[in-house]
C-alpha positions in Angstrom: 0.0 0.0 0.0 1.0 3.6 -0.4 -0.2 6.8 1.3 -3.5 8.1 0.1 -2.5 11.7 0.7 0.2 13.5 -1.3 3.8 13.4 0.0 6.1 16.4 -0.4 9.8 16.7 0.4 11.1 20.3 0.8 14.7 20.5 -0.2 17.5 23.0 -0.7 21.1 22.4 -1.6 20.9 18.6 -1.1 20.6 17.2 -4.6 23.7 15.1 -4.0 22.6 13.6 -0.7 18.8 13.6 -1.2 18.3 11.2 1.7 14.5 11.3 1.9 14.1 11.0 -1.9 16.3 7.9 -1.9 14.4 6.4 1.0 11.0 6.9 -0.7 12.4 5.6 -4.0 13.5 2.3 -2.3 10.0 2.0 -0.8 8.2 2.7 -4.0 6.4 5.7 -2.4 5.1 8.4 -4.9 6.2 11.9 -3.9 7.1 15.4 -5.1 10.3 17.1 -4.1 9.9 20.9 -3.9 12.9 23.0 -4.9 13.9 26.6 -5.6 14.2 27.6 -9.3 17.9 28.2 -9.3 18.5 24.5 -8.3 16.1 22.8 -10.7 18.9 21.7 -13.1 20.9 20.0 -10.3 17.8 18.2 -8.9 16.5 17.2 -12.4 19.9 15.6 -13.1 19.2 13.0 -10.4 15.4 12.9 -9.9 12.7 12.4 -12.5 11.5 15.8 -13.6 7.8 14.9 -13.1 8.5 14.4 -9.4 9.9 18.0 -9.0 7.8 21.0 -8.1 9.5 24.4 -8.6 8.8 27.2 -6.1 7.9 30.6 -7.5 10.6 32.3 -5.3 14.1 31.7 -4.1 16.6 32.8 -1.4 14.1 34.6 0.8 16.2 34.1 3.9 13.2 32.8 5.8 14.3 29.1 6.0 11.7 26.6 4.9 8.6 28.6 6.0 7.6 30.0 2.6 8.1 26.6 0.9 6.0 24.8 3.6 3.2 27.3 3.1 3.4 26.9 -0.7 3.2 23.1 -0.3 0.1 23.5 1.9 -1.7 25.6 -0.8 -0.6 23.2 -3.5 -2.1 20.2 -1.6 -5.4 22.2 -1.1 -5.4 23.1 -4.8 -5.5 19.4 -5.8 -8.3 18.6 -3.4 -6.3 16.7 -0.8 -7.8 16.6 2.7 -4.3 16.2 4.2 -0.7 16.2 3.1 2.6 14.8 4.2 5.5 17.2 4.4 9.0 15.7 5.0 12.4 17.1 5.7 15.1 16.2 3.2 17.5 14.5 5.6 15.6 11.3 6.5 17.6 8.2 5.5 14.9 5.6 6.2 11.4 4.8 7.6 10.4 1.8 9.6 8.3 0.0 12.0 8.9 -0.5 15.8 7.4 -3.8 16.9 8.2 -6.2 19.7 11.2 -3.9 20.6 12.7 -4.4 17.1 13.2 -1.5 14.7 12.7 -2.8 11.1 13.1 -0.7 8.0 10.0 -0.6 5.9 10.1 -1.8 2.3 6.9 -0.1 1.2 4.7 2.9 2.0 2.3 0.7 4.0 3.3 2.4 7.3 2.1 5.8 5.9 -1.2 4.2 4.9 -1.8 2.6 8.3 -1.0 5.8 10.1 -3.5 7.7 7.8 -6.2 5.1 8.6 -5.9 5.7 12.3 -5.8 9.5 12.0 -8.9 9.4 9.8 -11.0 7.7 12.5 -11.2 10.9 14.5 -12.6 14.4 13.8 -10.0 16.5 15.6 -6.5 15.3 14.7 -4.8 18.3 13.2 -1.3 16.9 12.9 0.3 13.5 13.1 3.7 12.1 12.3 6.5 9.5 13.0 8.9 9.6 16.0 12.6 9.8 15.5 14.5 6.5 15.5 16.8 7.7 18.2 13.9 8.3 20.7 12.6 4.8 20.7 15.4 2.7 22.3 15.0 -1.0 21.9 15.5 -1.9 25.6 12.7 0.3 26.9 9.0 -0.3 26.7 7.3 2.3 24.5 3.6 2.7 23.6 2.7 2.6 19.9 1.8 6.3 20.0 1.8 9.5 22.1 -1.0 12.0 22.1 -0.8 15.8 22.2 2.9 16.4 21.8 5.2 18.0 19.2 5.2 16.5 15.7 8.4 17.1 13.6 10.1 16.4 10.3 7.7 13.7 9.0 4.3 15.4 9.3 0.8 14.6 8.2 -1.3 17.9 8.2 -5.0 18.4 8.0 -5.4 20.9 5.2 -8.5 22.8 6.5 -7.1 23.8 9.9 -6.8 27.6 10.3 -3.0 27.9 10.6 0.1 28.4 8.5 3.8 28.0 9.2 5.5 31.1 10.7 8.7 32.3 12.2 12.3 31.2 11.4 13.1 28.5 13.9 11.3 25.6 15.6 8.3 26.0 13.2 7.2 22.4 13.9 7.0 22.9 17.7 5.3 26.3 17.2 2.7 24.7 14.9 2.1 21.8 17.3 1.6 24.2 20.2 -0.8 26.5 18.4 -3.1 23.6 17.4 -2.9 22.1 20.9 -3.7 25.4 22.6 -6.8 25.6 20.5 -8.0 22.2 21.6 -7.0 20.0 18.6 -5.1 16.7 19.1 -1.8 15.5 17.7 -0.6 11.9 17.3 3.0 11.0 17.4 3.5 7.4 16.1 6.1 5.3 17.8 5.0 2.1 16.0 6.4 3.9 12.9 9.6 5.9 12.9 11.9 7.9 10.7 15.7 8.0 10.8 16.7 11.6 10.6 20.0 13.3 10.6 20.5 15.7 13.5 19.9 19.4 12.9 23.1 21.3 11.7 25.0 18.1 10.8 24.5 18.3 7.1 25.3 20.9 4.5 22.4 22.5 2.7 18.9 23.1 4.1 18.8 25.8 6.8 22.3 25.0 8.2 24.1 28.0 6.5 21.2 30.3 5.9 19.7 30.3 9.4 21.6 28.4 12.0 25.1 29.7 11.1 24.0 33.1 9.8 26.8 35.6 10.1 29.0 33.0 11.7 26.6 32.6 14.6 27.8 29.3 15.9 25.3 29.0 18.7 22.3 28.5 16.5 20.6 26.2 19.0 20.4 29.1 21.5 18.7 31.3 18.9 16.2 28.5 18.2 15.4 28.1 21.9 15.0 31.8 22.4 12.7 32.1 19.5 10.3 29.5 20.9 10.4 31.1 24.3 9.3 34.3 22.8 6.4 32.7 21.0 5.2 30.4 23.9 6.6 31.7 27.2 3.7 30.0 29.1 5.0 26.5 28.4 8.7 27.0 27.3 11.9 27.2 29.2 15.6 27.2 28.0 17.9 24.5 29.5 21.2 23.0 28.7 21.3 19.3 27.7 24.2 17.3 26.4 26.4 20.4 26.6 24.2 22.6 24.4 21.2 24.9 24.7 17.8 23.4 24.2 14.2 24.5 24.6 12.0 22.5 27.0 8.3 22.4 26.5 5.7 21.3 29.1 3.0 19.4 27.2 1.2 18.2 30.3 -1.5 20.8 30.1 -2.7 19.4 26.8 -3.6 16.0 28.3 -7.2 17.4 28.5 -7.4 17.4 24.7 -9.4 14.2 23.9 -9.7 12.4 20.6 -13.2 12.5 19.2 -14.2 9.4 17.2 -16.2 9.9 14.0 -19.8 8.9 14.3 -19.5 6.0 11.8 -16.8 4.4 13.9 -18.7 4.5 17.3 -19.1 1.0 18.7 -16.9 -0.5 15.9 -14.2 -3.0 17.0 -11.0 -2.9 15.1 -9.2 -6.2 14.9 -5.4 -6.4 14.6 -4.4 -5.6 11.0 -1.0 -6.1 9.6 -1.9 -4.4 6.3 -0.1 -7.3 4.5 3.2 -6.5 6.1 5.5 -9.4 6.6 9.0 -9.6 8.2 11.6 -10.5 5.6 15.3 -11.1 5.8 17.0 -9.1 3.2 20.3 -10.5 1.8 23.2 -8.1 2.2 
């Protein structure tokens, strides 16, 4: 199976690495990669032209925000109820089951996630957890409600928000929908393997995080979120670097609302045709 909703990768300066594109190609997942016009030739040399969408602007100095909002309007224009928007530094996607992390060979995990989200009337945003945050030797639930969604995001297209700011736009978006009573779903049964922020060339590394040789981009990011959401945000030092810390506990009161047609329905276990296979190296 493949996702029913359109999948977009926003990318800049990463036609050589193109980690997310390669991962989706391996899985046979249809997608569009969204690039700025001055980089079309480089991307078209390594990705089929029909998969490339060209933005009507370039080098705005606002990070990925304008591209994210352009993608949102594109998805609405084709009649999609939701859309996936992915960062361009995700090397693989997979399933976490019985404390094993197993790379997915198809887009079925996207489809299964969509099915669960579509059972409810009030899920604004959903997405996959980072591989690094589901350690094998700890017991983890299949999903977490009402927390931040990042990097691999399924967005409901008719919610009254748009991306804003320069940093931490995913956390800001999650907090805005939660404060208005919507729910978010962070899947841990499905994961994405993402490179850490500021560890790859391209993207926002040079244009935002290291702007004017500002090496402490993480502090700028944390301060930005504190300014936007001082009621739930603090700045702390973790692992020898500045980080924002958000208290999501107040959003536990946001409850999922089941669609009427699913009331009283029992959902048996469904593997969606997925089978564990040993792949020869």
